[in-house]
C-alpha positions as CSV (number, residue, x, y, z in Angstrom):
1,M,-46.5,44.8,-55.3
2,S,-45.7,42.4,-58.6
3,I,-43.0,41.4,-60.4
4,R,-43.1,40.6,-64.3
5,K,-40.8,40.0,-67.1
6,L,-40.0,43.4,-69.1
7,N,-40.7,43.0,-73.3
8,K,-40.9,46.4,-75.8
9,K,-43.8,48.0,-74.6
10,D,-42.3,48.9,-71.3
11,H,-38.8,50.4,-72.8
12,F,-40.0,54.4,-72.4
13,K,-40.9,53.7,-68.7
14,L,-38.0,51.6,-68.0
15,M,-35.4,54.1,-69.4
16,K,-36.7,57.2,-67.9
17,Y,-37.1,55.0,-64.6
18,L,-33.1,54.1,-65.0
19,S,-32.2,57.4,-66.8
20,N,-32.5,59.1,-63.3
21,E,-29.0,57.7,-62.6
22,P,-27.3,56.6,-65.6
23,E,-24.0,56.4,-64.6
24,I,-25.0,53.8,-61.8
25,N,-27.6,52.0,-64.5
26,L,-25.1,51.9,-67.1
27,F,-24.7,48.0,-67.1
28,I,-28.5,47.9,-67.5
29,I,-29.0,50.5,-70.1
30,G,-25.9,49.3,-71.9
31,N,-27.5,45.9,-72.4
32,I,-30.6,46.8,-73.6
33,E,-29.6,49.5,-76.4
34,N,-27.2,46.3,-77.5
35,Y,-29.1,43.1,-77.1
36,G,-32.9,44.4,-76.7
37,Y,-35.6,42.0,-75.0
38,D,-35.5,39.1,-77.1
39,N,-32.2,37.8,-76.8
40,K,-31.4,34.5,-75.5
41,Y,-29.4,35.5,-72.9
42,L,-30.8,38.9,-71.0
43,N,-33.7,38.3,-69.1
44,I,-35.2,41.7,-67.6
45,W,-37.7,42.4,-64.6
46,G,-39.5,45.0,-63.1
47,E,-40.8,45.3,-59.5
48,F,-43.9,47.7,-59.0
49,D,-45.9,48.9,-56.3
50,K,-49.4,49.0,-56.2
51,D,-49.4,52.2,-58.3
52,N,-47.5,50.4,-60.7
53,N,-44.4,52.9,-60.7
54,F,-40.7,50.9,-60.9
55,E,-39.7,49.9,-57.2
56,A,-36.8,47.9,-58.4
57,V,-35.7,46.4,-61.6
58,I,-33.3,42.8,-62.4
59,L,-30.9,42.2,-65.1
60,K,-29.6,38.7,-66.4
61,F,-26.9,38.9,-69.0
62,Y,-25.7,35.4,-69.0
63,K,-24.5,34.7,-65.4
64,F,-24.4,38.1,-64.3
65,I,-27.2,40.0,-62.2
66,I,-27.7,43.4,-61.4
67,I,-30.5,44.9,-59.3
68,H,-31.2,48.6,-59.2
69,S,-33.4,50.1,-57.1
70,D,-34.0,54.1,-56.0
71,R,-35.8,53.3,-53.1
72,S,-33.8,52.6,-49.6
73,N,-36.8,50.6,-48.2
74,Y,-38.6,48.3,-50.9
75,K,-39.8,44.9,-50.3
76,K,-37.3,42.4,-51.3
77,Q,-39.3,39.1,-51.3
78,E,-40.0,38.9,-55.2
79,T,-36.7,40.0,-56.4
80,I,-35.1,36.7,-53.9
81,S,-37.6,34.5,-55.9
82,I,-36.5,35.4,-58.9
83,L,-32.7,35.3,-57.9
84,N,-33.3,31.6,-56.4
85,Q,-35.0,30.6,-59.7
86,H,-31.9,31.2,-61.7
87,D,-28.4,30.3,-61.7
88,F,-25.5,32.9,-61.5
89,D,-22.1,33.7,-60.9
90,A,-22.5,37.4,-59.2
91,I,-25.2,39.6,-58.4
92,A,-24.0,43.4,-58.1
93,G,-25.8,46.8,-57.7
94,K,-25.4,49.6,-55.2
95,F,-23.9,48.2,-51.9
96,K,-26.9,48.6,-49.8
97,I,-29.0,47.0,-51.8
98,I,-26.7,44.3,-51.6
99,R,-25.9,44.0,-48.6
100,E,-29.7,43.4,-47.8
101,I,-29.9,40.8,-50.5
102,E,-27.1,39.1,-48.7
103,K,-29.6,37.9,-45.9
104,Y,-31.6,36.0,-47.7
105,M,-29.3,34.7,-50.3
106,G,-27.3,32.1,-48.0
107,D,-23.9,31.6,-47.8
108,L,-22.5,33.9,-50.5
109,K,-19.1,36.3,-50.9
110,I,-19.9,40.2,-50.5
111,T,-17.3,42.4,-51.8
112,S,-17.4,46.3,-52.0
113,H,-16.3,48.8,-54.9
114,I,-15.7,52.2,-55.4
115,Y,-17.9,53.5,-58.6
116,A,-16.4,56.0,-60.2
117,K,-16.5,57.9,-63.3
118,L,-14.7,60.5,-65.6
119,D,-16.4,63.3,-67.6
120,S,-12.9,64.7,-68.5
121,N,-9.8,64.3,-70.2
122,D,-8.0,67.5,-68.1
123,Y,-6.0,65.0,-66.7
124,L,-5.3,61.7,-68.8
125,N,-2.3,60.0,-69.0
126,L,-1.7,59.8,-73.0
127,N,2.5,59.3,-73.5
128,K,2.5,55.6,-75.0
129,P,5.4,53.9,-73.2
130,A,8.7,53.2,-75.3
131,N,8.8,50.7,-78.1
132,S,5.3,49.4,-77.2
133,K,2.9,48.7,-79.9
134,L,-0.9,49.5,-79.2
135,I,-3.3,47.0,-80.2
136,K,-7.1,47.3,-81.0
137,V,-9.6,44.7,-81.3
138,N,-11.2,44.0,-84.5
139,E,-12.9,41.5,-87.0
140,N,-9.9,40.3,-88.8
141,N,-7.5,40.1,-85.3
142,L,-10.6,39.1,-82.8
143,K,-9.4,35.6,-82.6
144,E,-6.3,36.4,-81.2
145,V,-6.8,39.2,-79.0
146,K,-9.3,37.1,-77.0
147,K,-6.9,34.0,-76.8
148,N,-4.0,36.4,-75.8
149,Q,-6.8,38.2,-73.4
150,F,-7.3,34.9,-71.1
151,E,-3.4,33.9,-71.5
152,L,-3.0,37.2,-70.3
153,F,-5.1,37.2,-67.0
154,E,-3.9,33.2,-66.1
155,H,-0.6,34.9,-64.8
156,I,-3.1,37.5,-62.7
157,K,-4.1,35.4,-59.9
158,E,-6.0,38.3,-58.3
159,F,-8.3,39.2,-61.4
160,N,-11.3,37.9,-60.4
161,D,-12.6,36.0,-64.1
162,F,-15.6,34.2,-64.9
163,E,-16.1,31.0,-67.4
164,S,-19.6,33.1,-68.5
165,S,-17.6,36.0,-69.1
166,K,-15.4,34.2,-71.9
167,K,-18.7,32.5,-73.6
168,S,-19.8,36.2,-73.8
169,F,-16.3,38.2,-74.8
170,I,-16.9,37.3,-78.8
171,N,-20.7,38.8,-78.8
172,E,-19.9,41.5,-76.7
173,V,-17.7,42.4,-79.3
174,I,-19.2,42.0,-82.2
175,S,-22.3,44.1,-81.1
176,G,-20.4,47.0,-80.1
177,S,-20.7,47.0,-76.2
178,K,-17.1,46.0,-75.8
179,R,-14.0,47.1,-76.9
180,V,-10.8,45.8,-76.1
181,Y,-7.1,47.6,-76.1
182,Q,-4.0,45.7,-75.7
183,L,-0.4,47.1,-74.9
184,E,2.2,44.7,-77.2
185,Y,6.2,45.0,-75.6
186,G,9.1,42.9,-77.4
187,N,6.2,40.8,-79.5
188,R,4.2,39.5,-76.3
189,V,0.9,41.4,-74.7
190,V,2.0,42.6,-71.3
191,A,-1.2,44.9,-70.3
192,T,-4.7,44.9,-71.4
193,V,-7.7,47.0,-70.5
194,S,-11.4,46.8,-71.9
195,T,-14.8,48.1,-71.8
196,T,-18.6,46.8,-71.1
197,S,-21.9,47.7,-71.6
198,E,-21.3,50.4,-73.8
199,S,-24.4,52.6,-74.3
200,S,-25.0,55.9,-76.1
201,Q,-24.3,57.6,-72.8
202,S,-21.5,55.7,-71.5
203,A,-19.5,53.4,-71.0
204,M,-17.6,51.0,-68.1
205,I,-13.6,50.0,-68.2
206,V,-12.9,46.8,-67.0
207,G,-10.3,44.2,-67.2
208,A,-7.3,46.6,-66.9
209,A,-4.5,44.0,-66.0
210,T,-0.8,43.9,-66.6
211,H,1.5,41.1,-66.6
212,P,3.2,40.8,-63.0
213,K,6.8,40.8,-64.9
214,F,5.7,44.6,-66.4
215,R,4.1,46.5,-63.8
216,N,4.9,50.0,-62.8
217,K,5.9,51.3,-65.5
218,G,3.0,52.9,-66.8
219,Y,1.3,50.5,-68.9
220,A,-2.1,49.9,-68.1
221,T,-2.5,53.5,-67.0
222,Y,-1.9,54.8,-70.5
223,L,-4.0,52.4,-71.9
224,I,-7.0,53.2,-69.4
225,G,-5.9,56.7,-70.5
226,K,-5.8,56.6,-74.1
227,L,-9.6,54.6,-73.7
228,S,-10.8,57.0,-71.6
229,K,-9.8,59.4,-74.3
230,D,-11.6,57.9,-77.5
231,I,-15.1,57.2,-74.9
232,L,-14.7,60.7,-74.0
233,D,-14.8,62.3,-77.4
234,E,-17.7,60.3,-78.3
235,N,-19.4,62.1,-75.9
236,K,-19.7,59.5,-73.4
237,T,-19.2,59.5,-70.0
238,V,-16.2,56.8,-68.2
239,C,-16.9,54.5,-65.3
240,L,-15.1,52.0,-63.8
241,F,-14.9,50.1,-60.3
242,Y,-11.5,50.0,-58.2
243,E,-11.2,48.2,-55.0
244,N,-7.6,49.1,-53.4
245,P,-6.3,53.0,-52.4
246,K,-3.1,52.2,-55.0
247,A,-5.7,51.9,-57.7
248,G,-8.1,54.1,-56.7
249,S,-4.7,57.5,-56.5
250,I,-3.9,56.6,-60.3
251,Y,-7.6,56.9,-61.2
252,K,-7.7,60.1,-59.3
253,K,-4.7,61.7,-60.9
254,L,-6.5,60.8,-64.2
255,G,-9.4,62.7,-63.0
256,F,-12.2,60.1,-62.0
257,K,-14.7,61.4,-59.2
258,E,-16.5,58.5,-56.9
259,I,-20.0,57.8,-57.5
260,C,-21.1,55.3,-55.1
261,R,-20.2,52.0,-53.2
262,W,-21.3,48.7,-55.1
263,G,-21.5,45.6,-54.0
264,V,-20.9,42.2,-55.7
265,L,-22.5,39.2,-54.3
266,T,-19.9,35.6,-55.5
267,K,-20.7,31.9,-54.5
């Protein structure tokens, strides 16, 4: 068994491996498509068995790490070695894999999320709330969008944001791997939703948030529905995570279906 950094020569074999579970590997596929193998913010390693078949793939983008393996009992020593050599904010992957990794990573916090996907727009809510304005990010309003985005997050205590995500925000928007929708009401941005790691096949919805004073009015539900429709219209699958049952009930009404449990380790 061996582990090494991957490059362009590994691309075909890697994509074939990752495409066995395309939604699960959305982050890895999307970042490779958008940034390639020579980007200073992106590092990819492959762990191989004695027959040179993939046992696992590790991707580090800024300070976020994703681990994938389709084997239930792959040996993790080499993976742990890579993790211990790098600074990170979070390590994520299938819950079973992350739970095993946790044993070797010291005092880290593990959380569990439901990973869901949407491939039909039959149940999407597309009724824009009265007197509200939809804002889509573009090159002209990017600076203001970023400012409004993180000012809104400051009012949402449960929103778990890392400093490195702020640093990557503009790069992701410009590269096309992220799009941001905001809803303005009374000259104030009251809700937002984004995508991340968009690829040719799928997009992950993240950062759905509503200002505490404007909740339960359907703002975020509309934004998620509108963004999801736009993604589906491009023949892509929509994916997202959720934790609490209230959020889950909303997503299920929109047509999202559970794929698996997802785990995240944070310091």
